[in-house]
C-alpha positions in Angstrom: 0.1 -0.1 -0.2 1.4 3.4 -0.7 2.5 6.0 1.9 -0.7 7.9 1.4 -2.7 5.1 3.1 -6.3 4.9 3.8 -8.9 7.7 3.6 -11.8 5.7 4.0 -12.7 2.6 5.9 -15.9 0.7 5.0 -17.1 -2.5 6.9 -19.9 -4.5 5.6 -21.1 -6.5 8.5 -24.0 -9.1 8.8 -26.6 -6.4 9.7 -25.1 -3.0 8.9 -22.8 -1.0 6.7 -20.3 1.2 8.5 -18.2 4.0 6.9 -15.4 5.6 8.7 -13.5 8.6 7.1 -9.7 7.7 9.0 -8.7 11.4 9.4 -11.7 12.8 11.0 -13.2 10.1 12.6 -16.8 10.7 11.3 -18.6 7.4 11.8 -21.7 6.8 9.6 -23.7 3.4 10.1 -26.4 2.1 7.3 -28.9 -0.6 8.0 -28.1 -3.4 5.8 -30.5 -6.7 4.4 -28.3 -9.9 5.0 -28.8 -11.3 2.0 -27.1 -8.4 -0.5 -23.5 -8.9 -1.7 -20.7 -7.0 -0.4 -20.7 -4.8 -3.6 -24.6 -3.9 -3.6 -24.1 -3.0 -0.1 -21.6 -0.8 -1.1 -23.7 0.8 -3.8 -26.7 1.1 -1.2 -24.2 3.3 1.2 -22.7 5.6 -1.8 -26.4 6.4 -2.3 -26.7 7.9 1.3 -22.9 9.1 2.0 -21.1 9.5 -1.2 -17.3 9.3 -1.3 -14.5 12.0 -1.5 -13.5 12.3 -4.9 -10.3 10.4 -5.1 -10.8 8.6 -1.7 -8.6 5.2 -0.9 -11.1 2.8 0.3 -10.2 0.0 2.6 -13.1 -2.7 2.3 -13.6 -5.0 5.2 -16.7 -7.7 4.8 -18.0 -10.3 6.8 -19.0 -12.1 3.3 -15.2 -12.7 2.1 -13.8 -16.4 2.8 -11.0 -17.1 5.6 -9.3 -20.1 7.0 -6.9 -21.1 9.3 -4.6 -23.7 7.6 -1.9 -25.5 9.4 1.1 -26.9 7.8 4.5 -28.4 8.9 6.9 -26.2 8.9 9.6 -28.5 6.8 6.7 -28.6 4.2 6.9 -24.6 4.1 10.6 -24.0 4.6 12.4 -22.4 1.7 9.4 -21.6 0.0 9.2 -18.5 -2.0 5.8 -16.0 -1.4 4.1 -17.2 -4.7 4.7 -20.9 -3.9 3.3 -20.5 0.0 0.8 -18.9 -1.6 -0.3 -21.3 -4.2 0.3 -24.3 -1.4 -2.3 -22.3 0.9 -4.8 -21.7 -2.0 -4.7 -25.3 -2.7 -5.6 -26.4 1.0 -8.7 -23.9 1.3 -10.0 -24.4 -2.1 -12.0 -27.5 -1.2 -13.7 -25.0 1.1 -13.7 -22.0 -0.6 -14.6 -23.3 -4.2 -12.8 -20.5 -5.9 -9.9 -21.9 -8.1 -6.4 -20.0 -7.7 -7.0 -18.5 -11.4 -10.4 -17.2 -10.3 -9.3 -15.4 -7.1 -6.9 -13.9 -5.5 -5.6 -14.6 -2.0 -3.5 -13.2 1.0 -2.0 -14.9 4.1 -0.2 -14.0 7.4 1.8 -16.3 9.6 0.5 -17.3 12.9 2.1 -19.5 15.6 4.5 -22.4 15.2 3.7 -25.0 17.7 4.8 -28.8 17.5 6.9 -28.6 14.3 3.5 -27.0 12.2 2.8 -23.5 12.0 -0.4 -21.9 11.2 -1.7 -19.5 8.6 -4.5 -17.1 8.2 -5.9 -17.4 4.5 -7.8 -14.9 3.0 -9.7 -15.8 -0.9 -11.8 -13.7 -2.8 -13.2 -14.3 -6.1 -12.3 -12.5 -9.0 -15.6 -11.5 -10.1 -16.8 -10.1 -6.6 -13.3 -8.0 -6.7 -14.3 -6.4 -9.8 -17.9 -5.7 -8.8 -16.5 -4.0 -5.6 -13.8 -2.1 -7.5 -16.8 -0.9 -9.8 -19.2 0.0 -7.0 -16.4 2.1 -5.5 -15.2 3.6 -8.8 -18.8 4.8 -9.5 -18.6 6.7 -6.4 -15.3 8.4 -7.1 -13.2 6.1 -5.2 -10.3 3.6 -5.6 -10.3 0.1 -3.7 -6.7 -0.2 -2.0 -7.5 -3.2 -0.1 -9.8 -5.9 1.0 -9.8 -7.6 4.2 -12.0 -9.7 6.6 -14.5 -8.2 8.8 -15.5 -10.4 12.1 -19.2 -9.1 12.6 -19.1 -10.8 16.1 -16.5 -8.5 17.1 -17.6 -5.4 15.8 -21.4 -5.8 16.4 -20.4 -5.8 20.6 -18.5 -2.5 20.3 -19.9 0.9 21.1 -18.9 3.6 18.5 -15.8 5.1 19.9 -14.6 1.4 20.4 -16.0 0.6 16.4 -13.8 3.6 15.4 -10.5 2.8 17.3 -11.2 -0.9 15.9 -11.4 0.1 12.4 -8.3 2.3 12.5 -6.4 -0.5 14.2 -7.2 -2.5 11.2 -6.6 0.2 8.7 -2.9 0.8 10.4 -2.4 -3.1 10.4 -3.7 -3.3 6.8 -1.1 -0.1 5.8 1.9 -1.8 7.6 4.7 -3.1 5.0 4.2 -6.6 6.5 0.4 -6.3 7.3 -0.7 -8.2 10.5 -3.8 -9.3 9.0 -4.5 -10.7 5.2 -4.9 -8.0 2.9 -6.0 -8.9 -0.5 -4.8 -5.3 -3.1 -6.8 -5.9 -6.1 -4.8 -4.9 -9.1 -5.5 -1.2 -10.7 -7.9 -0.5 -13.1 -6.5 2.2 -15.1 -4.6 1.2 -18.0 -5.8 -2.3 -17.9 -9.1 -1.4 -18.4 -8.5 0.9 -21.3 -6.1 -1.7 -22.8 -9.5 -3.7 -22.6 -11.5 -1.4 -24.2 -9.2 -0.4 -27.0 -8.9 -3.9 -27.8 -12.5 -4.4 -27.6 -12.8 -1.4 -30.1 -10.3 -2.9 -32.3 -12.2 -6.3 -32.4 -15.3 -4.2 -33.2 -13.6 -2.5 -36.2 -12.3 -5.8 -37.8 -15.8 -7.6 -37.2 -17.6 -4.4 -39.1 -14.9 -4.7 -41.7 -15.2 -8.5 -42.0 -19.1 -8.0 -42.3 -18.6 -5.5 -45.0 -16.3 -8.2 -47.0 -18.7 -10.6 -46.4 -21.6 -8.8 -47.5 -19.9 -7.5 -50.7 -18.9 -11.3 -51.3 -22.4 -12.4 -50.5 -24.3 -10.1 -53.0 -21.5 -10.7 -55.9 -22.4 -14.4 -55.2 -26.2 -14.0 -55.1 -27.0 -14.1 -58.9 -24.7 -17.5 -59.4 -26.6 -19.0 -56.6 -30.2 -17.8 -57.8 -29.1 -19.8 -60.8 -28.0 -22.6 -59.1 -31.3 -22.8 -57.0 -33.7 -22.5 -60.4 -31.3 -25.7 -61.5 -32.0 -27.8 -58.4 -35.6 -26.8 -58.5 -35.8 -28.2 -62.1 -33.5 -31.2 -61.0 -36.0 -32.0 -58.2 -39.0 -31.9 -60.8 -37.5 -34.4 -62.5 -36.5 -36.6 -59.9 -40.0 -36.5 -58.6 -41.5 -37.7 -62.1 -38.9 -40.1 -62.0 -39.5 -41.4 -58.7 -43.6 -41.5 -59.8 -42.6 -43.6 -62.4 -40.5 -46.0 -60.5 -43.3 -46.2 -57.6 -45.6 -47.2 -60.6 -43.2 -49.6 -62.0 -42.7 -51.3 -58.7 -46.4 -51.5 -58.3 -46.8 -53.5 -61.4 -43.8 -55.7 -60.9 -45.4 -56.3 -57.2 -48.7 -57.7 -58.8 -46.8 -59.8 -61.2 -44.6 -61.5 -58.2 -48.1 -61.8 -56.4 -49.7 -63.5 -59.7 -47.0 -65.8 -59.7 -46.6 -66.6 -56.1 -50.4 -67.4 -56.5 -50.1 -69.8 -59.6 -47.4 -71.6 -58.0 -49.3 -72.0 -55.0 -52.4 -73.1 -56.7 -50.2 -75.7 -58.9 -48.8 -77.1 -55.8 -52.6 -77.4 -54.4 -53.7 -79.1 -57.5 -51.0 -81.6 -57.3 -51.7 -82.1 -53.5 -55.5 -82.9 -54.1 -54.7 -85.0 -57.4 -52.5 -87.4 -55.2 -54.5 -87.0 -52.0 -56.6 -90.7 -52.2 -53.6 -92.3 -53.5 -51.5 -91.3 -50.6 -54.4 -92.1 -48.0 -54.7 -95.6 -49.8 -51.3 -96.7 -50.1 -51.1 -95.4 -46.4 -53.7 -97.7 -45.3 -52.4 -100.7 -47.1 -48.9 -99.9 -45.8 -50.2 -99.5 -42.4 -52.0 -103.0 -42.1 -50.3 -106.2 -40.6 -52.1 -109.8 -40.3 -53.9 -108.4 -37.0 -55.8 -105.3 -38.7 -57.9 -105.4 -41.8 -60.1 -102.3 -43.4 -63.7 -103.2 -43.8 -65.3 -99.9 -44.9 -64.2 -96.5 -46.7 -67.2 -94.4 -46.8 -67.2 -90.6 -48.0 -68.9 -87.7 -47.2 -67.6 -84.1 -48.1 -64.9 -83.8 -50.3 -62.0 -85.3 -49.5 -63.1 -86.7 -46.0 -63.6 -90.5 -45.3 -65.0 -92.3 -42.8 -62.7 -95.9 -42.2 -63.5 -98.9 -40.4 -61.7 -101.7 -39.6 -61.1 -104.9 -37.3 -58.1 -106.2 -35.4 -57.4 -109.1 -33.5 -55.5 -107.8 -30.9 -56.4 -105.2 -28.3 -53.9 -102.8 -29.3 -53.9 -103.3 -32.8 -56.2 -100.1 -33.9 -53.7 -97.7 -31.8 -50.5 -99.3 -33.6 -52.2 -98.9 -37.0 -53.3 -95.4 -36.4 -49.8 -94.6 -35.5 -48.3 -96.3 -38.7 -50.8 -94.7 -40.9 -50.3 -91.0 -39.0 -46.4 -91.8 -39.9 -47.1 -92.7 -43.4 -49.5 -90.0 -44.4 -48.1 -87.2 -42.4 -46.7 -85.1 -45.3 -49.6 -85.3 -47.7 -51.8 -83.1 -45.8 -54.2 -85.9 -44.3 -55.3 -85.7 -40.7 -56.8 -88.4 -38.4 -59.3 -88.3 -35.6 -60.1 -91.1 -33.7 -63.6 -91.5 -32.9 -64.7 -94.8 -31.2 -63.8 -98.3 -30.7 -66.0 -101.6 -29.3 -64.8 -105.1 -28.5 -67.1 -107.6 -30.7 -68.5 -110.3 -28.2 -68.6 -113.7 -29.4 -69.9 -117.1 -27.7 -66.3 -117.8 -26.4 -66.1 -114.3 -24.7 -64.3 -111.2 -25.9 -63.4 -111.3 -29.8 -61.8 -108.7 -32.1 -61.6 -105.0 -31.7 -63.8 -103.1 -34.2 -63.0 -99.7 -34.7 -63.6 -96.3 -36.6 -61.5 -93.1 -37.6 -62.5 -90.1 -39.7 -59.7 -89.0 -42.1 -59.6 -85.5 -43.4 -57.6 -83.6 -46.1 -56.7 -80.1 -44.9 -58.2 -77.3 -47.2 -56.2 -73.8 -47.5 -57.7 -71.5 -44.8 -59.1 -74.3 -42.9 -57.9 -74.7 -39.0 -55.2 -77.7 -38.9 -56.8 -80.9 -37.3 -54.9 -82.4 -34.1 -52.5 -84.6 -35.0 -53.2 -88.1 -35.1 -50.5 -89.0 -32.6 -52.6 -88.3 -29.8 -55.7 -90.3 -31.0 -53.2 -93.1 -31.3 -52.2 -92.7 -28.0 -55.9 -92.8 -26.8 -56.3 -96.1 -28.2 
């Protein structure tokens, strides 16, 4: 801090904002909404109590983040100021949520006990610093330091005690080696002007680029219009071609369906033409010396009621199982219906049985397979 020191001390506490003119001891207090930021509290104060032009302001706030850190002396011994500051910021960053690149920090050394030193660290976000600088600069002053204000300590003090405490803080901040952590924000002079100049230069370059682009776009517009007309004609031709292709695909689909229907009809005709032959061959191949077919009567087309006689009790079941195997691929289905034993004078005799055979028609539900009926026998 320069030899001129501090002119005005402003403390933003939990319930009020206090302004002290260091030279005269004039004290002013303004009630504060606890939810406002430090910058807003300063703006509200300056509306009632403006700053003297060019006043150098020390801002204290209870909203600033401060933390006490203990580090082994061996770890910090020999470190430069910048390296030590980086190490302390690394320790407090998980609690402050302010990365080193996005804020400013300050520290002071505390007591050393048991081989470890205590460090008092103050860290403030750069965005908050800029907001405070803007509020003070708008009132005609300049921020020369930022420090933490302990609301609990200041609230309990009377006005004379508060004046003395604030002056002590100012003296501590003005010292060559401050006894409290004080963040000294960078000046806003040439840095802001350079930023404004750079922004103006960028604006001029953008305007030139826009003018060049406009000239190029205007010169290129005619050729784009011609290309658009050509694209419209090509799109119309593509639409006509697509319509023709759609009609052609529809015709091809109809031809393919007709061919499929014809092949299906031919297969069905062959199946029906050979159906009775397949059934008769199946009956002959399934009979052995214990089974004889006695009756085949027709009903509806491709249906038959078949009756027979077996000399053994399980003969009908074995016969139907063989028959189902022989005619399984021909489309015939078998439904066993009834069976009874022929009674003779000497006791039970041969087994008489009947079953129904039916050829599957297109669309007709497939009848239960004859293996089940054979098991019922």
